[in-house]
N, C-alpha and C positions, 0 to 999 in steps of 0.2 A: 345656652349661654346667657340669653337675655335676662331670665329671671335671676340667675346667679349674679349678673352684673348689677341689676337693680338692687338686690339685697346688699351688695358691697357698697353701692352708692349711698343707700339709706343708712347703713351701719356707720358710715363716716359723717354723713350730712346731718342726721337728726341730732346727735350730741353736739355737733358744731353749731347748729342753729340755737340750741338752748344756751350754749356758752356765749354766743354772740348777743343774745337777748340779755343775759346776766351782766355783761360788761357795762352797759349804760346805767344799770341800776346803782352803781357806785355813786355817780353824780346825782341821780334821782333821789336816792336815800338822803344824801347830804342836803338836797334842796328841801325835802319834806321836813327834815329836822331843823335846819337853819331858818326855814320859813316862819317857824313859830317864835323866833327871836325878834323878828320885825321885817318890814319891807326893805329897809336900808341894807340890813345884813343879807337878805335874799338877793337883792340887786347886786351887791358886792360879790357874792358867790357866783352869780351869773356871768359877770364880766371876767372874773378870774378863770372861770371854767372855760370860756371861749379861748383864752390864751393857752391854757393847758391842753385842751382838746386839739388845738392847731398844732402844737409842738409834738404831741404824741401821735396824732393822725398822720403827720408827714413821715413818721418812722414805722408805718405799718409794713414797710418792706422787710423789716426784721422777721416778721412772721411769714410773709409770702415767699421771699427769697430763700429763707431757711427751709421751708416746707419743700420747695422744688428741689433744692440741692440734696437734702437728706433723702428724699424719695428716690432720686436718681441712683444714688449709691446703694440704697437698699435694693432697688431693682437689679442692680449689677451684681448683687450678692456680696457686697462689701459693707457689712453691718458695722464693723469697727470704723471704717472710713466715714460712714454715714454719721455716726455719733460724733466723731472727731470734727466733721464739718459743722455739726450742730453746736459743738463747744466753741468753735470760732465765732459763730453767730452770737453766742452769749457774751463773749469777750468784746465783740463789736458793740453790743448793747451797753456794756459798762462804759466803754470809751465815750460813746455818744452821750450817755446819761451824765457823766462827769463834766463833759465839755458844755452841755446845755444848762446844767443846774446852777452853777455859780453865776453866769451872766444874767439869767432870768431872775435869780434871787436879788442881785444887785439892782437890776433895772425893773423890778416889780412895779414900782410906782408909775414910771413913764409908760410901761406896757399897758397897765390898767387904764390910764388916761387915754392912750391911743385908741382903745376900744370904744371910748366915748364917755367914760365915767368921770365924775368930778365930785368935789366936796366929800360928804360923809360916805357916799357910795364908793368913791375911789379909795378912801381910807380903809374901809372894810375889805374891799377887794385886794388891796395891797397886803393887808394882814394875812388873808387867806392864801394868796399866791406865794408869799415868801416861805410859808411853811409847806404848802402842798407841793411845791416844786421839788421838795426832797423825795417825793414819791415818783419822780420821773424815771430815775434809774431802775427802781423795782418794776415800774410799768413796762419799760423797754425790755427788761429781763423776762417779764411775763410774755411779751410778744414773741421774743426769740425762742423761749422754751416751748411755747405753744407751737411754733413753727417746727421745732425739732420733733415733738410728739406727733403732730399731724403728719410729718414726713415719714414717721415710723408707723403710720396708719392707726394711731391711737388718738381718738378725739374724746374718749370718755374721761380720761384723767384731767384734761383742761376743764371739762364741764364740772367735775366734782370740786376742783379747786376754785372755780368761779363761784359756785354756789356757797361754798364754805367761806370764801373771802367776803362775799356780800353780807352774809349773816354776821361775820365778825365786825364788818364795817358799821353795821347798824348798832350793834352792842357798844362798840367803842365810841361812836358818835354820841349816843345817848348818855353814856357815862361821863364823857369829857365835856360835852356842851352843857348839860344840865346838872349831872351829879357833881362834877368838880367845879363847874361854873366858868369854863374857859371861853364860852361863847363861840364865835365863828372860828377862832384859833383852835378850839377843841375839835371842831369838825374837820379842819385840815389835818390836824395831828392824828385823829382817829383813822382817817382815810389812808394816810401815809403808813401807819402801823399795819393796817389790814392789807395794803398793797405789798408791803415788805414781807408779811407772813405768806401771802399767796405766791410771791416770787420765790421765796425760800422753798416752799413746797414743790413747785414745779422744777426748780433747779436741782433739788435733791433727787427727784426722779431721774433727771438726765445724768447726774453724777453717778448714781447707782448703776445705770446702764453703761456708762463709760468704764467704770471700774470692773464691771462684770465681763466686758468684752475687751478689756485691755487698751482702751483709747486714752490718749493723754489728756489731762485736764489743764496743762500749761498753755498759755497764750502762744499761738503760732502766728507770728507777724505776717508771714506770706499768706496764710489762710485768711487772716483778718483783712489784709489789704485786698485780697481777691473778693471777699464778701462785700467790702465797701465799694469796689469798682462796679460790681454787679448791681449794687443798690441804686446807683445814680439814675439809671433808666427808669426804675420803678418809682423813684422819687418824682421824676418828671411826669410819669403817668398819674401819680396821685395828685400832684399839683394841678394838672389840667382838669381833673375831676372837681377838685375843690374850687378852682377858679370859675368853672362853669356854674357851680351852685351859687357862688357869690355874685356872679354876673346876673343870674336869674333873679336873685333877691334885689339887687340894685336896679334891675330893669323894672321891677314891680314898683319901686319907690318913684320912678320917673313916669309911670304909665297912667296914673289916675289922680284926679283931684281929691277923691275920697281915699286919701293915702292910708289912713289908719285902718279903715275897713279892709282895703285890699291887702295890706301887710298882714293883718290878723288872719284873713282867709288863707293867704300864702303860707304863713307859718304853720297853720293847722295841716294844710295839705302836705307841706314839706315834712312835717313830723310823721304823718301817716305813711308817706312814700318811703321815708327812711326806715321805719319799722318793717315794712314789707320787703325792703331790700335785704333784711337779715335772712329772710326765707331763701331768697335767691342766692345770697352770698354763701349760705351753708352748702349749697350744691357746688358753688365755685370752689370752695375749700376741698370738697371731695374730688373735684376735677384736678386741682393742683397735685394732690397726693397720688391719685391713680395715674395721671398722665406722666408724672415724674418717674414713678416706679416702672411703668411699662416701657418708657423710652430708655431708662437705665438698663433694663433687661434686653434692649435691642429689639423689642417686639413691636414693629410698626403696625402690623395687622391688628393686634390687640388694641393699640393706641387708637386706630381708626374706629374700631368697634366701640370702644369706651366713649370716644368723642361723640359719635352719632347718638349713642344712648343718652349721654348727658345733655346733649342739645335737646333731645326729646323731653327729658326731665325739665329742662329750662322752659320749654314751650308750655308744657302741662302746668308747671308751677306758676308761670306768668298768667295763664288763662284762669287758673283757680283763684289766685290772689286778685286778678282783675275783676272777675265776676263777683267775688266777695266784697271788694271795695265798691263796685257799682251798686250792688244790692243794698249795702248799708249806708251809701252816701247821703240819703236824706236824714239819717239819724246820728251819724258819727259826730257831726258838728256840735250837737247838744252836749257832748262830753266836755267840750272846750269853751263854749260861749253861749250866751242867751241872746245875742244880738241878731235880730232878724236880717239886718243889712249884711252882716258877715255871712250868715247862712245862705242868703240869696247868691252871693258871690262864690261861696265854697262848693256847692253841689255840682255846678257845671265843671269846675276845676277838677273835682274828684272823679268825675266821669271821664275826663280827658286822661287823667293819671291812670285810671283803670284800663282804658283802651291801650295805653302804652306799656302795660305790664308784660305782655308776651314778648315784646321787643326787648325790654329790660331783662327778662329771663334768659334769652339767648345771649345777650351782651355779657351778662354776669358770668355765664357758664364759659363762654369762649375766652373771656378774661382769665378765668381760672385755668383753662386748658393751656393757654399760651404762657401763663406764669409758670405752670408746671413744666412746660417745655423749655423754660429758661429764655423765652423770646422777648426779653425786656425791651430791647431797642425798638422793636416793632410796636410794642404796646405804648411806648412813649410817642411814637409817630401817630398811632391810632387814637391817642388822646388829643394831640395838638391839632390835627387836621379838622376834626369836628368842632373844636373850640374856635378855630379861626373862621369857620363858616358861620357858626351860631352867634358868637358874641356881637358882631356888627349888626346883625338882623334885629336883635332885641334892644341894643343900646342906641342905635341910630333911628329906628322907626318908632320907638316908644309905643309899642302895642299895648292893648289892655291886658289885665291880669289873665284872663282866659286865653288870649292869643299867646302870651308869654309861655304858658304851660303847653299849648299846642306846639310851639316852636321847640321847647325843651324836649318834649316827648317824641316829636316827629323828626325834627332837624338834628338836634344834638345826639339823642340816643339813636335815631335812625342812621345818621352818618357813622356813628361808632359801629352799628350793626353791619353796615356795608363793608367798612375797612376790615373788620374782624372776620366776617364770613369769607371775604376774598382771600385772606391769609390762610384760613383753615382749609380752604379747598386746594391750596397749593401744597408743596412738599418741603419748602425751605425750613419750616419750623420743626420738621421731624428729624431732629438730630439725636442720634442714639449714643449710648455709652454713659459712663459715670462722669 
């Protein structure tokens, strides 16, 4: 059973990893194209991107919660009900998208200024944000539809759509920014059109499945309310993770007189840590889908076997990414900077991040397992407790950049590991049925 389980994990995780890597390329492509317009335009894109990423990032529950719910019903043999629950997730995405879009469009200027922009940078950022926010609803639909398809054990379709959407984004950006001469507004419009096309493709796949199996496409208010209630705990979980990352960055600004060098080294390390998290998150996505399906089928024994196997995958993935990061740490910084001072600060930080990768691997996997089990309330608790322990340590003591990363890897991630492993070893999360 071990090899068959490994094949199933890889079947879901590998396309999920490629799709996860493809998602940030939307903003990366925009940055590369807008960067040739000028520094002011690129800075404006950067501050607007922070606002958009925050809004969309808080709604990641649309993918995670939908994956778990759909997988449960699939495991219970209720394919029609699984797709119907996925449709409820799509409608919830539309509701949230509409509620978010108008206020952000109206308050685009103040939001950009709140991030720290002013003058011409704020003007460019506001222009971009007012148009780009029109893509929030398509982006949320993409999250929800991805969740439906992952719950149905299909991670290939989201990958194909992600690749196609990125290619279309590049073509439209080049055409509208330079061909039509719309500047930064053309970049925002091109991204919105590419996101709308990607969302339409994913939703079309879900709609075809609904019609094939007789699931209703009409909004079910009870189902939407149920999805929204379940989302609250996952929003709290996501907020705790984002706050921890913000606290880490803020602690770096307090920790050193060589603030610019420390922040530069921290930003490079954080970028690399985030990229490696895609590898670990891909296994977590497989964990969500497989755990939900097994519990939906009422098979606790298989759930335990799958969990143990995925934890092993988390450890192995963490060791591999950690060794790779450690081995390349003397060279990676040269991709980002020529500063000797930044490099001197960066290498020890990367070694600390590398040592923490096996911990992160297990944490990501158990996150996925408990999301798949629908154990959102405990996940909110599992985020809050480590944050309460970690934040005072780095904000009150003002440690150096290196020690901040030691605390983040050992204290915050270590505390998350403890609370998640303690939950996994119990039985309260093993709730079966659809």
